[in-house]
C-alpha positions as CSV (number, residue, x, y, z in Angstrom):
1,M,60.7,141.1,159.7
2,S,60.8,143.6,156.5
3,R,62.9,145.7,154.8
4,T,60.6,149.1,156.2
5,R,61.4,147.7,160.3
6,I,65.6,146.7,158.7
7,L,66.0,150.6,157.6
8,Y,64.6,152.1,160.9
9,G,67.1,150.2,163.0
10,V,70.2,151.3,160.6
11,L,69.1,154.5,160.8
12,I,68.2,154.7,164.3
13,V,71.9,152.9,164.5
14,S,72.9,155.1,162.6
15,L,71.4,158.2,164.3
16,G,72.8,157.3,167.3
17,L,76.6,156.9,166.1
18,N,76.4,160.1,164.7
19,L,75.2,162.1,168.1
20,L,78.5,160.1,169.5
21,M,80.6,161.2,167.1
22,G,79.7,165.0,167.6
23,G,79.2,164.5,171.1
24,M,83.0,163.3,171.0
25,A,83.4,166.5,168.4
26,L,81.9,169.6,171.1
27,G,83.8,167.6,173.9
28,R,86.9,168.2,172.7
29,V,86.4,171.6,172.5
30,F,85.0,172.6,175.1
31,H,88.0,170.7,177.4
32,P,90.6,169.8,174.9
33,H,93.7,169.1,177.5
34,G,92.1,166.2,179.2
35,G,88.7,164.9,180.4
36,W,85.1,166.9,181.7
37,F,86.7,167.7,185.6
38,D,90.5,167.9,184.9
39,H,91.1,170.9,185.8
40,G,94.8,170.9,186.6
41,A,96.9,174.1,186.7
42,H,98.0,173.9,183.3
43,W,99.4,176.4,181.0
44,S,97.3,177.2,178.3
45,K,97.6,179.1,175.2
46,D,94.1,180.0,175.0
47,R,94.6,181.7,178.2
48,G,97.8,184.0,177.7
49,D,99.3,183.0,180.0
50,L,102.2,181.6,178.7
51,P,105.2,184.0,178.6
52,D,107.4,185.7,175.1
53,G,110.4,184.8,174.0
54,P,112.5,183.1,171.3
55,A,112.7,180.1,173.2
56,P,109.9,176.8,172.1
57,R,106.8,177.0,173.7
58,W,107.0,173.5,176.0
59,M,110.2,175.3,177.1
60,R,108.8,179.3,177.6
61,R,105.9,176.8,179.7
62,M,108.3,175.0,181.9
63,F,110.3,178.2,183.1
64,G,106.9,179.9,182.5
65,E,106.8,184.1,184.1
66,S,109.3,183.7,186.3
67,G,112.2,181.7,184.8
68,K,112.0,183.4,181.6
69,A,114.4,186.5,182.3
70,F,117.2,183.1,183.0
71,L,115.8,181.4,180.2
72,D,115.9,184.6,177.6
73,E,119.5,184.9,178.5
74,A,120.4,181.2,178.2
75,W,119.1,180.9,174.5
76,K,121.2,183.8,173.4
77,R,124.2,181.7,174.1
78,H,122.6,178.7,172.9
79,A,120.0,179.5,170.0
80,A,122.1,179.3,167.0
81,E,123.6,176.3,167.8
82,I,120.4,174.2,168.7
83,E,118.4,175.9,165.8
84,T,121.3,174.4,162.9
85,L,120.9,170.6,165.1
86,R,117.5,171.3,164.9
87,D,117.2,172.2,160.9
88,E,120.1,169.1,160.4
89,M,117.0,166.5,162.9
90,R,114.5,167.8,160.0
91,A,117.1,166.7,157.3
92,A,117.1,163.3,158.5
93,R,113.8,162.3,159.6
94,T,113.1,163.8,155.4
95,T,115.8,160.6,155.1
96,V,114.0,159.0,156.7
97,R,110.9,159.0,155.4
98,T,112.8,158.2,151.7
99,A,113.6,155.1,152.7
100,L,110.7,155.0,153.6
101,E,109.1,155.4,151.1
102,A,111.4,153.7,148.0
103,R,110.6,150.7,146.4
104,P,111.8,148.6,146.8
105,F,112.2,148.8,150.1
106,D,116.0,148.0,151.6
107,P,115.2,147.6,155.3
108,T,119.3,148.4,155.2
109,R,118.8,151.5,154.1
110,Y,116.1,152.7,156.1
111,A,117.5,151.4,159.3
112,D,120.7,153.3,159.0
113,A,118.3,156.5,158.2
114,L,117.0,155.3,161.8
115,A,120.5,155.5,163.4
116,A,121.2,158.3,161.7
117,M,118.2,159.9,162.7
118,R,118.9,158.7,166.5
119,A,122.1,159.9,166.9
120,E,120.7,164.3,165.7
121,M,117.7,163.5,168.0
122,D,120.5,162.6,170.6
123,R,122.6,165.2,169.6
124,F,120.3,168.1,169.7
125,H,118.7,166.6,172.8
126,T,121.8,167.2,174.6
127,A,122.1,171.0,172.8
128,V,119.1,171.0,174.7
129,H,119.7,169.7,178.4
130,A,122.8,172.2,177.8
131,L,120.0,175.0,177.3
132,M,117.7,174.1,180.4
133,V,120.8,173.9,182.9
134,D,122.9,176.6,181.9
135,A,119.8,178.7,182.7
136,L,118.6,176.5,185.5
137,T,121.8,177.6,187.2
138,I,121.5,181.2,186.9
139,A,118.4,180.9,188.0
140,P,117.6,181.4,191.9
141,N,115.6,178.6,194.1
142,S,112.1,180.4,193.0
143,V,112.6,179.6,190.0
144,R,114.0,176.3,190.1
145,D,110.7,175.4,192.5
146,D,108.3,176.7,190.0
147,V,110.0,174.3,187.0
148,T,110.0,171.6,189.3
149,E,106.3,172.7,190.4
150,R,105.0,172.5,187.4
151,A,107.6,169.7,186.1
152,K,105.7,167.7,188.5
153,A,102.1,168.9,187.4
154,W,103.3,167.9,183.4
155,E,104.3,164.4,184.9
156,A,100.8,163.8,186.9
157,R,98.5,164.8,183.5
158,R,101.5,162.9,181.5
159,N,101.1,159.1,183.7
160,K,96.8,160.2,184.1
161,R,96.6,159.8,179.8
162,D,98.6,156.7,180.0
């Protein structure tokens, strides 16, 4: 086999890989939230249908326009605590990273940092869950039904990815 044929073979394989990667990149641009045939009811910042408000994007997306007023009201009562806990959780993540970067590596220090981060995350999630319970307690059944439908749609999308 001549060197020219080998070179042609390598170029063809390279061209094929480049076309594959380019196609994947274009597919991601045109279908960023799923496969080619996924036209489920999900919220997209590109469509502009995400309610405005101070709560995190995922929470505003879950409550939707119908629950916006109730979420905003509950957020006012819980925001200071949640923001403080979020900052503490981020600091705990930094501590974990610092322990991981330490040379020589100290497994006990790393394990302790992970445990402390887990405790901070639990406190944060407990506060977020209290906010959600508060917001849904004051909301009418129709809003809870809307949130339930969004939760089901999210779960269905997650199950498709797994």
